[in-house]
C-alpha positions in Angstrom: -49.4 19.5 41.8 -52.2 22.0 42.5 -52.7 20.3 45.9 -49.1 20.7 47.0 -48.0 24.1 45.6 -49.6 26.2 48.4 -47.5 24.2 50.9 -44.3 25.6 49.5 -43.1 28.7 51.3 -43.6 30.9 48.2 -45.7 34.0 48.6 -46.3 34.8 44.9 -50.0 34.7 44.0 -49.5 31.9 41.4 -48.7 29.6 44.3 -51.2 31.1 46.8 -54.1 30.9 44.4 -54.4 27.1 44.7 -54.8 27.5 48.5 -58.1 29.4 47.8 -59.6 26.8 45.5 -58.9 23.6 47.5 -62.6 22.8 47.6 -63.0 23.1 43.8 -59.7 21.2 43.1 -60.6 18.2 45.3 -64.0 17.9 43.6 -62.2 17.9 40.2 -59.7 15.3 41.5 -62.5 13.1 42.8 -64.2 13.2 39.4 -61.0 12.3 37.6 -60.3 9.5 40.0 -63.7 7.9 39.4 -63.7 8.5 35.6 -60.3 6.9 35.3 -61.5 3.8 37.0 -64.6 3.7 34.8 -63.1 4.3 31.4 -59.5 3.2 31.5 -59.1 -0.4 30.1 -55.4 -0.9 29.9 -53.8 0.7 33.0 -50.1 0.0 32.7 -47.6 1.3 35.1 -48.2 4.9 34.1 -51.9 4.7 34.7 -51.5 3.0 38.1 -48.9 5.6 39.2 -51.2 8.4 38.0 -54.1 7.1 40.0 -51.9 6.6 43.1 -50.6 10.1 42.9 -54.2 11.4 42.4 -55.3 9.4 45.4 -52.5 10.8 47.6 -53.4 14.4 46.4 -57.0 13.9 47.4 -56.1 12.6 50.8 -53.8 15.5 51.3 -56.6 17.9 50.3 -59.0 16.1 52.7 -56.5 16.5 55.5 -56.4 20.2 55.0 -60.1 20.9 54.7 -61.6 18.2 56.9 -61.5 20.3 60.2 -64.0 22.7 58.7 -66.8 20.1 58.0 -69.8 21.0 60.2 -69.5 18.2 62.7 -71.1 20.4 65.4 -74.4 20.2 63.6 -74.4 16.5 64.4 -73.7 17.0 68.1 -75.6 18.9 70.8 -77.1 22.2 70.1 -75.1 25.1 71.6 -76.5 26.8 74.7 -77.3 30.5 74.4 -75.4 32.8 76.7 -77.1 35.2 79.1 -76.2 38.3 77.0 -75.7 37.2 73.4 -74.1 39.7 70.9 -74.8 39.7 67.2 -72.6 41.0 64.4 -72.6 41.5 60.7 -69.3 41.9 58.9 -69.3 42.8 55.2 -67.1 44.0 52.4 -69.6 46.2 50.6 -67.6 46.6 47.3 -66.8 50.3 47.0 -68.4 50.7 43.5 -71.6 48.9 44.6 -74.6 51.3 44.8 -77.1 48.9 46.3 -77.0 50.7 49.6 -80.6 49.8 50.3 -79.9 46.1 50.5 -77.5 46.4 53.4 -79.6 49.0 55.1 -82.7 46.7 54.9 -80.6 43.8 56.2 -79.4 45.8 59.2 -82.9 47.1 60.0 -84.2 43.5 59.8 -81.6 41.7 61.9 -80.5 44.6 64.2 -77.0 43.4 64.8 -75.2 44.8 67.9 -72.1 45.3 65.8 -71.8 46.3 62.1 -68.4 46.3 60.4 -68.2 47.5 56.8 -65.1 47.4 54.5 -64.4 49.1 51.2 -66.9 51.8 52.4 -66.1 55.2 51.0 -67.8 58.6 51.5 -70.8 57.6 49.4 -71.3 54.6 51.5 -70.9 56.6 54.7 -73.5 59.1 53.5 -75.9 56.3 52.5 -75.5 54.5 55.9 -76.1 57.7 57.8 -79.8 56.6 58.1 -78.6 53.9 60.5 -76.8 56.2 62.9 -80.0 56.9 64.9 -80.1 53.2 65.8 -76.4 53.0 66.8 -75.1 54.8 69.8 -71.5 54.7 68.5 -70.1 55.1 65.0 -66.5 55.3 63.9 -65.8 56.2 60.3 -62.8 55.8 58.1 -64.0 56.6 54.5 -61.3 56.0 51.9 -61.4 55.9 48.1 -58.7 53.2 47.7 -61.1 50.4 48.6 -59.8 50.1 52.1 -62.3 52.3 53.9 -63.8 50.9 57.1 -66.9 51.9 59.2 -67.9 50.5 62.6 -71.3 50.8 64.2 -72.4 49.4 67.6 -75.2 49.5 70.1 -72.9 48.3 72.9 -71.0 50.5 75.3 -67.5 51.5 73.9 -64.7 52.0 76.4 -62.0 52.7 73.8 -61.2 52.5 70.1 -57.9 52.8 68.4 -57.2 53.0 64.6 -54.2 51.1 63.5 -52.0 51.2 60.4 -49.5 48.3 60.4 -47.6 47.7 57.1 -49.1 50.6 55.1 -50.7 53.9 55.9 -53.3 53.2 53.3 -55.0 50.3 55.1 -56.7 50.8 58.5 -57.6 48.2 61.2 -59.5 49.0 64.3 -59.3 47.7 67.9 -62.4 48.4 70.0 -62.8 47.7 73.7 -66.5 46.9 74.3 -68.9 45.7 76.9 -71.8 43.3 76.4 -75.2 44.1 78.0 -74.1 42.2 81.1 -71.2 44.5 81.6 -68.5 42.0 80.5 -65.6 43.5 78.7 -64.2 42.2 75.4 -62.0 43.3 72.5 -63.1 43.5 68.9 -60.7 43.8 65.9 -61.8 44.7 62.4 -59.2 44.0 59.7 -58.8 44.1 55.9 -55.3 43.2 54.7 -54.5 43.2 50.9 -54.9 40.2 48.7 -52.3 38.4 46.5 -53.5 38.5 43.0 -52.4 39.5 39.4 -54.3 42.8 39.7 -53.4 43.7 43.3 -50.3 42.6 45.2 -48.1 40.1 43.4 -47.3 38.3 46.7 -49.1 37.6 50.0 -46.1 39.2 52.0 -47.9 42.4 53.1 -51.1 40.5 54.0 -49.2 37.9 56.0 -47.1 40.5 57.8 -50.2 42.4 58.9 -51.8 39.3 60.2 -48.7 38.5 62.2 -48.5 42.0 63.7 -52.1 41.9 64.7 -51.8 38.4 66.2 -48.8 39.4 68.4 -50.9 42.3 69.8 -53.9 40.1 70.5 -51.7 37.7 72.3 -51.0 40.4 74.9 -54.7 41.3 75.6 -56.2 40.6 78.9 -59.8 40.5 77.7 -61.7 38.0 75.5 -61.2 38.9 71.9 -63.1 38.5 68.6 -61.6 39.3 65.2 -63.6 39.8 62.0 -63.1 41.1 58.5 -62.1 40.4 55.0 -58.8 38.6 55.6 -58.2 38.1 51.8 -57.2 34.7 53.1 -58.8 31.3 53.4 -59.1 29.7 56.9 -56.9 26.7 56.1 -54.0 28.7 54.8 -50.6 28.6 56.6 -50.9 32.2 57.5 -54.4 31.8 58.9 -53.2 28.9 61.0 -50.2 30.9 62.2 -52.5 33.8 63.1 -54.6 31.4 65.2 -51.6 29.9 66.9 -49.8 33.2 67.7 -52.9 35.1 68.8 -54.2 32.0 70.8 -57.6 32.5 69.1 -59.8 29.8 67.7 -60.9 29.7 64.1 -64.7 29.9 64.4 -65.3 27.8 61.3 -63.6 24.7 62.7 -66.4 22.0 63.0 -68.9 24.7 62.0 -68.8 24.6 58.2 -67.1 26.5 55.4 -69.4 29.5 55.1 -68.1 30.6 51.7 -68.4 34.3 51.2 -66.5 35.1 48.0 -67.0 35.5 45.1 -70.7 36.1 45.3 -71.1 36.2 41.5 -69.5 32.8 40.8 -71.1 30.1 43.0 -68.9 27.2 41.9 -65.7 29.0 42.8 -66.7 30.3 46.3 -64.4 30.0 49.3 -64.3 31.4 52.8 -62.6 34.8 52.6 -64.3 36.7 55.4 -63.0 35.1 58.5 -63.9 35.0 62.2 -61.6 34.2 65.1 -62.5 34.1 68.8 -60.8 33.5 72.1 -61.9 30.5 74.2 -63.8 32.7 76.6 -66.2 33.6 73.7 -68.7 31.0 72.5 -69.8 31.2 68.9 -73.5 30.3 69.0 -74.4 30.9 65.4 -72.7 31.8 62.2 -74.1 32.1 58.7 -73.6 33.7 55.3 -76.2 36.4 54.6 -78.0 37.2 51.3 -76.4 39.3 48.6 -76.1 43.1 49.1 -74.8 43.6 45.5 -71.2 43.2 46.5 -68.7 40.5 45.4 -68.7 39.3 49.0 -71.6 38.0 51.0 -72.0 39.5 54.5 -71.1 37.2 57.4 -73.4 37.0 60.5 -72.3 35.8 63.9 -74.0 35.4 67.3 -71.7 35.0 70.2 -71.5 35.4 74.0 -68.9 36.2 76.6 -68.6 33.1 78.8 -66.1 34.6 81.2 -64.3 37.9 81.4 -61.1 36.7 83.0 -58.6 35.3 80.4 -55.6 33.1 81.1 -52.2 34.8 80.6 -50.7 33.5 77.4 -47.4 31.6 77.7 -44.4 33.4 76.2 -44.2 32.9 72.5 -41.9 30.0 71.5 -38.6 31.3 70.1 -39.1 29.4 66.8 -42.6 30.7 66.4 -41.6 34.2 67.2 -38.7 34.0 64.7 -41.2 32.8 62.0 -43.5 35.7 62.7 -40.7 38.3 62.8 -39.4 36.9 59.4 -42.9 37.2 57.9 -43.2 40.8 59.2 -39.7 41.7 57.8 -40.7 40.3 54.4 -43.9 42.3 54.4 -42.1 45.5 55.2 -39.6 44.8 52.3 -42.6 44.0 50.0 -44.1 47.4 50.8 -41.0 49.1 49.3 -41.1 46.8 46.3 -44.8 46.5 45.6 -46.1 49.8 46.9 -48.7 50.6 49.4 -52.0 51.8 48.0 -53.7 49.4 45.7 -57.2 48.2 45.0 -58.4 45.7 47.6 -60.4 42.5 47.0 
């Protein structure tokens, strides 16, 4: 049943949890399937039906996660663009005091873009040593674990701070140029998680993702979205985000790149996501070493292949209705669940 519960349109965390641990569940199912064949002597009808159901569950899990196997590693190596851009996106964990680990990582890899989440005033003060290396810094320190800081070496044409469902949780939209003068948009986001200690449902998170996706669909420049989505890439809401925004999930055919939880290796899953428009080529993506947080930083290297984007077709009525219903439920959940909570 763990395989199929997330497919139900129920937003409570008890259902959504099994979406996060699909990798772990399919391994357990495979072990049970093999052990049953090895040890069961007298099958009977019950045993056969149990094995059949287990096999169907494994096939269903494989169908969900198969697109994320790193098939691109077996194909041709990707060509580097003329003006590649590098980025590090990381949830620093607000209470984490290992500032030096992130600072050393940034100094070593010199990313063109640095996005931090859960960064409060202490983190802002600690990271001030990086400001001499970055021509542009935008700071939103918060003590509710939804702070966000943005640093870049690239020319910035415009930045807007957004609050979608709640005034407690910022997202940023930045208009940038690469070193070749090509414009592109960057979004940094951090919606709330569904969990027993945070939001009881995924309604607010899902609503924020739909609102952002609808805005991205209207953009006329290539777009990259990064952040702690508090969502796995194969979830229904992530796939809806991709479909509505017209962005590609950068993990498809490129590997799982599990970033959370850093402290429990066997339960890791991809929580810090990356989406890109087709005009942007993802040349490299990898999980970086620990900085003392419960998340690993995510590194990406990409290039703008063309500045002109195709105008998105009008959103299908059924898809628009689905998105609007999700947004409506998220707004209702804000009244029922409250706004400011600790983030994951």
